[in-house]
Backbone bond lengths (Angstrom), bond angles and torsions (degrees), N, CA, C in turn:
res aa  C-N    CA-C-N  psi(-1)  N-CA   C-N-CA  omega(-1)  CA-C   N-CA-C  phi
1 M - - - 1.453 - - 1.522 112.19 -
2 E 1.324 116.83 -19.53 1.454 118.51 -175.67 1.529 112.95 -67.34
3 D 1.331 118.04 -18.11 1.459 120.72 179.92 1.526 113.80 -86.87
4 L 1.326 118.09 -9.77 1.467 121.28 178.47 1.518 109.48 -66.20
5 D 1.336 116.70 133.81 1.459 118.85 177.43 1.525 112.19 -116.18
6 E 1.333 117.41 -8.96 1.455 120.37 179.21 1.527 109.59 -149.01
7 I 1.327 115.50 129.90 1.468 120.55 177.53 1.519 108.57 -134.89
8 E 1.327 115.94 135.55 1.456 122.42 175.80 1.524 106.87 -123.06
9 L 1.332 115.99 110.45 1.459 121.75 -178.65 1.527 110.98 -129.96
10 S 1.313 117.02 39.35 1.463 119.56 178.47 1.524 109.84 -69.60
11 E 1.316 114.11 150.90 1.463 122.48 178.24 1.531 112.90 52.69
12 S 1.328 115.67 45.08 1.467 120.98 -178.23 1.528 112.82 -112.83
13 E 1.327 117.51 10.23 1.467 123.48 179.69 1.525 112.47 57.79
14 I 1.323 117.03 34.47 1.468 122.37 -179.67 1.522 109.37 -81.84
15 D 1.340 115.99 132.66 1.460 119.89 174.72 1.536 111.51 -126.76
16 D 1.316 116.59 -3.63 1.455 121.67 -177.14 1.532 109.30 -136.77
17 L 1.315 116.83 126.04 1.463 121.35 -176.60 1.535 113.39 -96.67
18 D 1.311 117.64 12.12 1.464 119.92 179.13 1.525 110.48 -53.93
19 G 1.316 115.97 130.56 1.458 122.27 179.88 1.511 113.02 105.83
20 V 1.333 117.22 -26.84 1.465 119.88 -178.36 1.533 111.40 -65.84
21 E 1.325 117.02 -21.96 1.465 120.49 179.94 1.524 112.88 -63.92
22 Y 1.334 116.94 -15.35 1.467 120.89 178.11 1.530 112.85 -84.28
23 C 1.311 116.92 -8.48 1.474 121.32 179.07 1.529 108.84 -87.53
24 I 1.321 115.48 64.11 1.461 121.00 -169.53 1.521 114.93 -69.61
25 H 1.322 118.25 -14.84 1.460 121.17 178.40 1.529 112.47 -104.61
26 M 1.322 116.33 12.13 1.457 122.31 -178.28 1.532 110.55 -60.52
27 V 1.332 115.92 128.27 1.459 122.19 178.80 1.530 110.67 -107.52
28 S 1.334 116.48 -36.23 1.463 121.43 -177.19 1.527 109.88 -134.24
29 L 1.333 115.91 129.25 1.458 121.03 -176.90 1.524 109.77 -137.90
30 D 1.325 116.15 122.43 1.465 122.51 178.42 1.522 108.51 -114.88
31 L 1.317 115.74 109.50 1.459 123.06 178.74 1.525 110.61 -121.30
32 S 1.311 116.86 29.59 1.464 121.26 -177.10 1.527 111.65 -68.72
33 F 1.324 114.97 155.92 1.465 122.89 177.09 1.527 112.84 56.52
34 N 1.329 115.20 51.10 1.456 121.75 174.43 1.526 108.53 -126.68
35 R 1.329 117.33 -158.26 1.475 121.37 -179.99 1.525 110.52 -124.25
36 I 1.304 116.05 35.92 1.464 122.56 -175.36 1.521 110.23 -75.54
37 Y 1.324 116.32 137.49 1.462 121.45 176.50 1.528 112.28 -133.01
38 D 1.347 118.04 -24.44 1.458 122.58 -176.97 1.531 109.99 -108.55
39 L 1.346 115.88 118.49 1.464 120.87 -176.29 1.530 113.32 -99.50
40 L 1.318 118.60 3.18 1.463 121.59 -177.58 1.534 113.35 -53.28
41 P 1.337 120.57 -41.62 1.467 119.41 179.67 1.540 114.02 -62.24
42 L 1.315 118.15 -16.64 1.467 120.93 179.00 1.531 112.47 -83.39
43 A 1.314 117.53 -14.86 1.466 122.59 -170.94 1.523 114.38 -55.69
44 G 1.325 118.82 -31.36 1.457 121.23 -176.87 1.517 115.39 -94.90
45 L 1.317 117.74 5.04 1.468 120.31 -178.11 1.526 109.73 -84.31
46 S 1.306 115.65 72.75 1.467 121.91 -171.12 1.528 114.53 -69.37
47 C 1.317 118.90 -14.30 1.468 121.70 178.76 1.527 112.53 -90.94
48 L 1.320 117.43 -7.45 1.457 122.27 -174.09 1.527 111.75 -61.87
49 Q 1.339 116.37 127.31 1.460 122.41 179.56 1.522 112.58 -114.32
50 E 1.332 117.38 -31.31 1.464 122.05 -179.60 1.519 109.13 -128.13
51 L 1.332 115.85 128.46 1.457 120.70 -177.59 1.519 109.89 -138.09
52 N 1.329 116.15 122.37 1.457 121.49 177.95 1.523 108.58 -114.91
53 L 1.324 115.52 110.78 1.461 122.84 178.45 1.529 110.45 -121.15
54 S 1.308 117.51 25.45 1.461 120.51 -178.03 1.521 111.38 -65.53
55 N 1.318 114.63 150.93 1.464 122.18 176.26 1.527 113.22 56.50
56 N 1.325 115.05 56.06 1.452 122.53 174.19 1.527 108.50 -125.99
57 Q 1.315 117.67 -156.06 1.469 122.17 -178.72 1.525 110.51 -123.12
58 I 1.309 116.08 40.02 1.460 122.23 -174.03 1.528 110.62 -84.66
59 E 1.338 115.10 130.68 1.462 121.25 175.30 1.523 111.08 -111.30
60 Y 1.335 116.38 -36.70 1.464 121.31 -174.84 1.527 110.27 -122.34
61 I 1.340 115.52 135.39 1.473 120.18 -178.06 1.529 112.30 -117.39
62 D 1.321 117.22 18.53 1.466 121.44 -177.48 1.524 113.17 -53.25
63 D 1.312 117.50 -35.61 1.469 121.42 -173.76 1.524 114.25 -73.78
64 I 1.330 118.36 -5.42 1.467 118.54 179.17 1.522 112.55 -101.47
65 S 1.319 117.74 2.14 1.466 120.16 -176.82 1.524 113.24 -64.34
66 N 1.331 118.21 -21.51 1.470 119.70 -179.46 1.532 112.69 -96.48
67 L 1.321 118.23 12.37 1.468 121.16 175.00 1.528 107.85 -83.02
68 Q 1.299 115.24 74.46 1.464 121.93 -168.91 1.530 115.43 -76.05
69 Q 1.320 118.82 1.74 1.470 121.88 173.95 1.528 111.12 -106.11
70 L 1.330 116.76 -3.00 1.456 122.27 -173.97 1.524 111.44 -63.26
71 K 1.326 115.93 127.05 1.464 122.00 178.88 1.518 111.92 -108.57
72 S 1.337 116.72 -33.51 1.461 120.97 -174.79 1.521 110.03 -138.77
73 I 1.349 115.39 132.07 1.458 119.71 177.28 1.520 109.76 -138.36
74 D 1.319 115.28 135.40 1.462 121.75 175.71 1.519 107.79 -114.94
75 L 1.321 115.73 109.54 1.455 122.81 179.14 1.524 110.62 -115.19
76 S 1.303 116.90 19.23 1.466 120.48 -175.09 1.531 111.70 -62.46
77 Y 1.309 113.61 147.01 1.466 123.13 175.78 1.522 113.25 57.22
78 N 1.322 114.21 56.02 1.447 123.66 170.07 1.526 106.77 -124.58
79 S 1.316 117.48 -158.27 1.472 121.59 179.92 1.521 110.13 -123.09
80 I 1.322 116.27 44.61 1.462 122.44 -174.44 1.527 109.88 -90.35
81 S 1.334 115.72 132.62 1.464 119.64 176.72 1.529 112.04 -119.69
82 D 1.330 117.39 -15.96 1.465 121.57 -178.89 1.531 109.85 -125.81
83 I 1.338 116.09 117.63 1.470 120.37 -179.76 1.532 112.18 -109.88
84 L 1.322 116.32 19.02 1.462 120.85 179.69 1.531 113.33 -50.50
85 P 1.339 120.34 -39.73 1.466 119.73 178.43 1.532 113.67 -58.77
86 L 1.324 118.24 -28.96 1.470 120.22 178.40 1.521 111.61 -67.32
87 L 1.322 116.88 -26.97 1.460 120.78 -179.81 1.529 112.32 -69.97
88 E 1.325 116.68 -13.27 1.462 121.46 179.35 1.528 112.76 -90.25
89 I 1.340 117.12 -5.04 1.465 121.09 -176.88 1.529 108.99 -100.17
90 E 1.323 116.17 98.86 1.460 121.71 -173.87 1.520 113.98 -68.95
91 T 1.321 117.88 -22.46 1.471 121.59 -177.67 1.532 112.79 -85.80
92 L 1.329 117.14 -7.12 1.462 121.41 -174.71 1.532 111.46 -63.62
93 E 1.337 115.25 129.32 1.465 122.06 179.92 1.523 112.38 -113.70
94 Y 1.343 116.94 -29.48 1.461 121.01 -175.13 1.527 110.86 -143.97
95 A 1.334 116.07 137.58 1.465 121.56 175.32 1.520 109.12 -141.66
96 D 1.324 116.75 128.02 1.460 121.62 173.58 1.520 107.19 -103.62
97 L 1.325 115.68 115.53 1.458 122.19 -177.50 1.525 111.30 -119.14
98 T 1.317 116.60 17.01 1.452 122.77 -179.66 1.528 110.53 -53.76
99 G 1.332 116.51 137.01 1.451 120.93 174.66 1.516 114.99 80.53
100 N 1.325 118.19 11.05 1.462 122.33 174.95 1.530 108.82 -109.40
101 N 1.314 116.10 163.89 1.463 121.08 -178.58 1.534 109.91 -102.24
102 V 1.323 115.21 64.86 1.464 121.84 -177.35 1.531 108.76 -96.99
103 S 1.326 116.75 140.42 1.465 120.15 -179.85 1.526 110.41 -68.47
104 S 1.307 114.74 146.19 1.465 119.91 179.18 1.531 111.12 -64.30
105 L 1.328 117.62 -26.68 1.471 120.63 177.06 1.531 110.99 -63.42
106 Q 1.336 116.98 -43.27 1.459 120.00 178.81 1.531 111.08 -69.26
107 I 1.319 116.60 -36.48 1.469 120.36 176.49 1.527 109.12 -61.44
108 D 1.328 116.48 -44.89 1.467 121.42 179.18 1.528 111.25 -61.56
109 E 1.334 116.82 -40.93 1.468 120.56 178.73 1.527 110.90 -60.91
110 L 1.313 115.66 -41.92 1.462 120.93 179.33 1.527 110.28 -64.04
111 R 1.309 116.09 -43.33 1.472 120.65 178.88 1.523 111.32 -65.04
112 E 1.325 117.15 -36.15 1.469 121.05 177.94 1.530 111.79 -63.92
113 M 1.323 116.53 -24.37 1.472 121.41 176.69 1.527 110.88 -78.31
114 G 1.341 116.98 -5.29 1.451 120.33 -179.19 1.524 113.72 95.10
115 V 1.326 116.95 9.92 1.459 121.64 -179.07 1.524 109.37 -85.36
116 T 1.320 116.78 132.38 1.474 122.16 172.69 1.518 106.24 -78.63
117 V 1.346 116.67 123.44 1.454 121.07 -175.16 1.517 109.98 -121.89
118 D 1.328 116.21 127.65 1.455 122.02 167.80 1.510 106.57 -98.24
119 Y 1.376 114.67 130.22 1.452 118.24 -176.23 1.506 109.17 -146.32
């Protein structure tokens, strides 16, 4: 699995990401429309550049703050209220936060970093 660089598993009824930590060369990952809530297994995917986690059950995104190659993330339609971990990702260019309860102050901070934000 470590040689996989792209996985698309949308609408697969996934609620547990155990095993994804072995996909160490993953560049693009689509896990939209699942039941994911725990992002800890993603923490070590240091090559990840594109991540789609839209339409899941995510409340906390602390575990993605060390994805330092991440350029694009879709977190739309989750239950996220704090996006502070995204402010630690200097390579981030785009974030979709539509349908979350994020403060406009944090959205503004993200935009000040040069990130295009849909909200």
